[in-house]
KEKE-3310 file (N, C-alpha, C; in steps of 0.2 Angstrom, whole numbers, plus 5000, padded with zeros to 4 digits):
npx = (5563:5560:5544:5537:5531:5536:5549:5548:5544:5556:5565:5559:5561:5575:5579:5573:5580:5591:5589:5589:5577:5575:5582:5573:5562:5566:5566:5552:5547:5550:5542:5530:5523:5524:5531:5535:5545:5542:5544:5537:5522:5513:5516:5513:5499:5495:5499:5490:5478:5481:5482:5469:5455:5443:5426:5428:5424:5428:5436:5442:5455:5455:5465:5478:5488:5482:5474:5484:5490:5480:5470:5458:5450:5448:5441:5430:5423:5423:5419:5423:5425:5416:5413:5413:5412:5404:5391:5390:5391:5379:5370:5359:5355:5360:5363:5362:5373:5384:5383:5385:5398:5405:5403:5410:5423:5426:5428:5432:5445:5455:5462:5475:5486:5500:5504:5517:5533:5544:5561:5565:5554:5541:5524:5515:5500:5488:5472:5455:5440:5442:5439:5447:5459:5454:5450:5463:5469:5462:5449:5447:5448:5460:5474:5480:5494:5500:5515:5524:5542:5545:5539:5546:5556:5570:5569:5557:5552:5555:5546:5533:5534:5534:5521:5514:5520:5522:5513:5500:5498:5498:5487:5477:5477:5472:5459:5453:5453:5446:5435:5430:5432:5441:5455:5455:5463:5461:5464:5478:5488:5499:5508:5516:5518:5511:5502:5494:5497:5500:5491:5493:5499:5512:5516:5530:5535:5546:5546:5540:5525:5509:5508)
npy = (5648:5663:5670:5674:5686:5692:5693:5702:5713:5715:5719:5731:5739:5739:5746:5758:5762:5767:5780:5797:5805:5819:5823:5817:5824:5837:5836:5833:5845:5853:5849:5854:5849:5852:5846:5838:5831:5819:5810:5798:5788:5793:5807:5810:5809:5819:5830:5830:5833:5846:5852:5851:5861:5863:5858:5856:5848:5832:5819:5802:5793:5775:5767:5758:5763:5775:5768:5762:5773:5778:5787:5783:5777:5789:5797:5790:5792:5805:5822:5833:5835:5835:5820:5814:5801:5794:5797:5790:5777:5775:5775:5765:5764:5759:5769:5781:5780:5780:5793:5800:5795:5802:5815:5815:5816:5829:5836:5847:5843:5830:5815:5803:5791:5787:5774:5772:5782:5790:5793:5804:5812:5810:5804:5789:5781:5768:5764:5757:5760:5774:5785:5789:5793:5802:5813:5816:5820:5832:5835:5837:5850:5852:5841:5829:5819:5804:5796:5782:5778:5766:5766:5772:5773:5771:5777:5783:5773:5762:5765:5763:5750:5745:5747:5738:5725:5723:5731:5729:5714:5712:5720:5713:5701:5706:5711:5699:5692:5701:5706:5696:5696:5699:5711:5725:5733:5748:5762:5771:5783:5796:5808:5822:5835:5848:5861:5871:5882:5876:5866:5852:5842:5834:5822:5815:5800:5794:5779:5763:5761:5754:5746)
npz = (5646:5637:5632:5616:5618:5630:5626:5616:5623:5631:5622:5618:5629:5630:5618:5621:5632:5626:5623:5627:5637:5637:5626:5616:5619:5615:5601:5599:5603:5593:5584:5588:5599:5612:5624:5640:5652:5664:5680:5684:5684:5694:5694:5681:5681:5690:5683:5673:5680:5683:5671:5665:5666:5679:5675:5662:5646:5643:5634:5630:5622:5619:5630:5637:5645:5651:5660:5668:5674:5682:5678:5671:5681:5688:5679:5677:5689:5691:5697:5693:5679:5664:5657:5642:5637:5646:5643:5631:5634:5642:5632:5623:5610:5594:5583:5589:5597:5588:5584:5596:5598:5588:5591:5603:5599:5598:5610:5623:5629:5624:5630:5630:5623:5612:5600:5597:5597:5588:5591:5584:5585:5578:5580:5581:5578:5580:5575:5577:5572:5571:5580:5590:5583:5575:5584:5589:5577:5573:5578:5593:5605:5613:5615:5625:5627:5635:5637:5639:5642:5635:5623:5614:5599:5588:5575:5563:5554:5562:5572:5566:5562:5575:5579:5571:5573:5586:5595:5589:5589:5603:5607:5600:5607:5620:5616:5612:5624:5633:5627:5618:5605:5589:5587:5577:5563:5558:5555:5553:5560:5557:5565:5561:5564:5573:5569:5577:5590:5606:5606:5607:5620:5626:5638:5643:5651:5662:5663:5660:5652:5647:5631)
capx = (5564:5556:5539:5538:5528:5541:5555:5547:5544:5562:5568:5557:5565:5582:5579:5571:5585:5597:5587:5589:5571:5576:5583:5567:5557:5568:5563:5545:5545:5551:5536:5524:5520:5524:5533:5538:5547:5540:5547:5533:5514:5509:5517:5509:5492:5495:5500:5484:5474:5483:5481:5462:5451:5436:5420:5429:5422:5434:5435:5449:5456:5456:5472:5481:5492:5478:5472:5489:5492:5474:5466:5452:5446:5446:5436:5423:5420:5425:5413:5426:5425:5411:5416:5408:5411:5398:5385:5390:5390:5373:5365:5358:5353:5367:5364:5364:5380:5388:5382:5389:5405:5408:5402:5415:5430:5426:5428:5438:5451:5455:5468:5476:5493:5501:5507:5525:5535:5551:5566:5565:5548:5535:5520:5511:5494:5484:5465:5450:5436:5445:5437:5453:5464:5450:5451:5470:5471:5459:5443:5447:5451:5466:5475:5486:5497:5504:5519:5530:5548:5545:5536:5551:5560:5575:5567:5550:5551:5554:5539:5528:5535:5532:5514:5512:5523:5522:5507:5494:5497:5496:5480:5472:5476:5468:5452:5450:5452:5441:5429:5428:5432:5448:5456:5454:5467:5458:5466:5485:5489:5506:5508:5523:5519:5505:5502:5491:5501:5498:5485:5495:5503:5515:5519:5534:5535:5552:5543:5536:5518:5506:5512)
capy = (5652:5669:5669:5680:5693:5694:5695:5709:5718:5716:5722:5738:5742:5740:5751:5765:5764:5771:5787:5802:5808:5826:5824:5816:5830:5843:5834:5834:5852:5856:5847:5858:5844:5855:5840:5839:5824:5817:5804:5792:5788:5798:5814:5811:5810:5825:5835:5830:5836:5853:5854:5852:5865:5860:5859:5855:5842:5828:5812:5799:5787:5769:5767:5754:5768:5779:5764:5761:5779:5779:5792:5780:5777:5796:5800:5786:5794:5812:5827:5840:5836:5831:5814:5812:5794:5792:5797:5785:5770:5775:5775:5758:5764:5759:5775:5786:5779:5782:5800:5802:5794:5807:5821:5815:5818:5837:5838:5852:5840:5823:5812:5797:5789:5785:5767:5773:5788:5790:5798:5810:5816:5808:5800:5785:5778:5764:5764:5753:5764:5781:5790:5791:5797:5808:5818:5818:5824:5838:5836:5839:5857:5851:5834:5827:5812:5802:5791:5779:5777:5760:5767:5776:5769:5776:5780:5783:5767:5757:5766:5760:5743:5743:5747:5733:5719:5723:5733:5726:5707:5712:5722:5708:5697:5709:5711:5692:5690:5705:5708:5691:5697:5701:5718:5727:5738:5751:5768:5772:5790:5798:5815:5824:5842:5851:5869:5875:5882:5873:5861:5845:5842:5827:5820:5809:5797:5790:5773:5759:5761:5752:5742)
capz = (5640:5637:5627:5611:5621:5635:5622:5613:5628:5633:5616:5618:5635:5628:5613:5624:5636:5623:5622:5633:5636:5636:5619:5612:5620:5611:5594:5599:5604:5586:5580:5591:5604:5619:5628:5646:5655:5671:5683:5685:5683:5699:5692:5675:5683:5693:5678:5669:5684:5683:5664:5663:5671:5681:5671:5655:5642:5642:5632:5630:5618:5623:5632:5643:5649:5655:5666:5672:5678:5686:5675:5669:5687:5690:5674:5678:5695:5692:5697:5691:5672:5660:5654:5636:5636:5650:5639:5625:5638:5644:5627:5620:5602:5590:5579:5593:5600:5583:5584:5601:5597:5583:5595:5608:5597:5598:5617:5625:5630:5623:5633:5627:5622:5606:5600:5596:5597:5586:5594:5580:5586:5575:5584:5577:5582:5576:5578:5573:5568:5570:5584:5594:5579:5573:5589:5589:5571:5572:5582:5600:5606:5615:5616:5630:5626:5640:5633:5643:5638:5631:5616:5610:5594:5585:5569:5561:5551:5567:5576:5562:5563:5582:5580:5567:5575:5594:5598:5587:5592:5610:5607:5598:5613:5625:5614:5612:5631:5637:5623:5615:5598:5588:5586:5570:5562:5552:5553:5555:5560:5558:5567:5560:5566:5575:5568:5581:5596:5613:5606:5609:5626:5627:5644:5642:5657:5663:5666:5655:5652:5641:5627)
cpx = (5558:5550:5540:5536:5533:5547:5554:5547:5551:5566:5566:5561:5572:5583:5578:5576:5591:5595:5587:5582:5571:5577:5577:5562:5559:5565:5556:5543:5546:5545:5529:5520:5520:5525:5536:5540:5545:5543:5543:5525:5511:5510:5513:5502:5491:5495:5493:5478:5475:5481:5474:5458:5445:5431:5421:5426:5428:5432:5442:5449:5457:5463:5474:5484:5488:5475:5477:5491:5486:5469:5459:5447:5444:5441:5430:5420:5421:5419:5416:5425:5418:5414:5412:5407:5405:5392:5384:5388:5383:5367:5365:5357:5359:5368:5365:5371:5385:5388:5386:5396:5409:5408:5408:5422:5431:5426:5433:5444:5450:5462:5469:5484:5494:5504:5515:5527:5542:5555:5567:5559:5542:5531:5516:5506:5490:5477:5460:5445:5438:5443:5443:5458:5461:5451:5458:5471:5468:5453:5443:5450:5458:5467:5481:5488:5501:5508:5524:5536:5549:5542:5541:5555:5565:5573:5559:5548:5550:5548:5534:5528:5533:5525:5511:5514:5523:5515:5501:5493:5495:5488:5475:5471:5471:5460:5449:5448:5446:5435:5426:5428:5439:5449:5456:5459:5464:5461:5473:5486:5496:5505:5515:5524:5512:5505:5499:5494:5497:5492:5487:5500:5506:5519:5523:5536:5542:5550:5540:5529:5515:5510:5513)
cpy = (5657:5668:5675:5687:5696:5696:5701:5714:5720:5720:5730:5742:5744:5746:5758:5767:5768:5778:5791:5806:5816:5828:5823:5821:5836:5842:5835:5841:5855:5855:5850:5854:5846:5849:5843:5832:5824:5811:5798:5793:5793:5805:5815:5812:5816:5831:5836:5834:5844:5856:5855:5855:5861:5862:5858:5848:5838:5821:5809:5794:5781:5768:5763:5759:5772:5775:5763:5767:5781:5784:5789:5780:5784:5799:5796:5789:5802:5817:5833:5841:5833:5826:5812:5805:5791:5792:5792:5778:5770:5775:5768:5758:5764:5766:5781:5786:5781:5790:5803:5801:5800:5813:5821:5817:5825:5840:5843:5849:5832:5820:5805:5795:5788:5778:5767:5780:5788:5795:5804:5815:5814:5803:5796:5781:5774:5764:5759:5757:5771:5786:5793:5796:5803:5814:5820:5822:5831:5840:5839:5846:5856:5844:5833:5820:5810:5796:5789:5778:5771:5760:5771:5772:5774:5780:5779:5776:5761:5758:5763:5753:5741:5742:5740:5726:5718:5725:5729:5718:5707:5715:5717:5703:5700:5709:5704:5690:5694:5706:5702:5692:5700:5708:5719:5733:5742:5758:5769:5780:5792:5806:5818:5831:5844:5859:5873:5876:5880:5869:5854:5846:5835:5827:5814:5806:5792:5783:5769:5759:5758:5747:5745)
cpz = (5639:5631:5622:5614:5625:5631:5619:5617:5631:5628:5616:5624:5633:5623:5616:5628:5633:5621:5628:5632:5635:5629:5614:5613:5616:5604:5594:5600:5597:5582:5583:5596:5611:5624:5635:5649:5662:5674:5683:5684:5687:5696:5685:5676:5686:5688:5674:5673:5684:5676:5662:5668:5673:5677:5664:5652:5641:5639:5632:5624:5622:5624:5638:5648:5653:5661:5671:5677:5683:5684:5673:5675:5689:5685:5675:5684:5696:5692:5694:5683:5670:5656:5648:5635:5640:5647:5633:5629:5640:5639:5624:5612:5598:5586:5583:5596:5595:5583:5590:5601:5593:5587:5600:5606:5597:5605:5618:5625:5628:5626:5631:5627:5614:5606:5599:5595:5594:5590:5590:5580:5583:5579:5579:5581:5578:5579:5574:5569:5567:5574:5588:5589:5576:5577:5589:5583:5571:5577:5588:5600:5608:5616:5621:5629:5632:5637:5638:5638:5634:5624:5612:5605:5591:5579:5568:5558:5557:5572:5572:5563:5570:5583:5577:5570:5582:5597:5596:5589:5599:5611:5605:5604:5618:5623:5614:5620:5634:5633:5619:5607:5596:5587:5578:5568:5556:5550:5557:5554:5561:5559:5566:5563:5568:5574:5573:5588:5602:5612:5608:5615:5627:5634:5643:5649:5657:5666:5660:5657:5646:5638:5620)
residu = (MET:PRO:THR:PRO:GLU:SER:ALA:SER:ALA:HIS:LYS:ASP:ARG:ARG:VAL:ALA:ALA:GLY:HIS:ASP:LEU:GLU:SER:VAL:ALA:ALA:HIS:CYS:ALA:ARG:ARG:GLY:PHE:ASN:PRO:GLU:VAL:VAL:ALA:ASP:ARG:GLU:GLU:ALA:LEU:GLN:ARG:ILE:ARG:GLU:LEU:ILE:PRO:ALA:GLY:SER:ASP:VAL:THR:ASN:GLY:SER:SER:VAL:THR:LEU:ARG:GLU:ILE:GLY:LEU:MET:ALA:GLU:LEU:GLU:SER:SER:ARG:HIS:TRP:ARG:TRP:ARG:ARG:ALA:GLU:ILE:TYR:ALA:THR:LYS:GLU:PRO:GLU:LYS:ARG:VAL:GLU:LEU:ARG:ARG:TRP:ALA:THR:THR:ALA:ASP:TYR:MET:VAL:GLY:SER:VAL:ASN:ALA:LEU:ALA:ALA:THR:GLY:GLU:ALA:VAL:CYS:LEU:ASP:ALA:GLY:GLY:THR:ARG:VAL:GLY:GLY:TYR:ALA:TYR:GLY:ALA:GLY:LYS:VAL:ILE:TRP:VAL:VAL:GLY:ARG:ASN:LYS:ILE:THR:PRO:THR:LEU:ALA:GLU:ALA:ILE:ASP:ARG:VAL:ARG:THR:HIS:VAL:PHE:PRO:LEU:GLU:ASP:GLN:ARG:MET:ARG:ARG:ASP:MET:GLY:GLN:PRO:ALA:PHE:ALA:GLY:LYS:LEU:LEU:LEU:VAL:GLU:HIS:GLU:PRO:LEU:PRO:ASP:ARG:ILE:LYS:LEU:ILE:LEU:VAL:ASP:GLU:ASP:LEU:GLY:TYR)
# end
């Protein structure tokens, strides 16, 4: 008998399978997200390498997707980019860490994912303290989202419901397992349109990534 988690994952795949990624991309383009569709995680990672110039300040939003495509390993060892999170991790003083986390949201490039993407183009993202959504909304110079097909929902209402009933419980499980503490739902960001040309780049991956 399937567990609730596996049943939820199966439902996500079935819903996403009903959407043509090129059609979703067209809706996202009208919202200023500069989308492109790639075949798999390897191509997504290669596109990020091409999009971010050497020497750029780079930060990231916490993301299972970024780990799955191999970007986190690259950021942690990269000599091509200045990874702002490295300075946060190296700092022990709590007040200084808060200051550096705020500073990181203003990096040249912020890479991450979203928790749900409506087929009509709206992006929805849940955060705890707000550093990720703060960078997405305005702080970062440019934003790159990598979004697997499993995160697509038919409507905005279903995207928000996905975040609350599918994503958050799985994130809570991860946090309890890896960090020994529960997840916290603090800030919910809805991005309906990006007015700055070429600021947000959306890489839609024809593969299930993250949750």
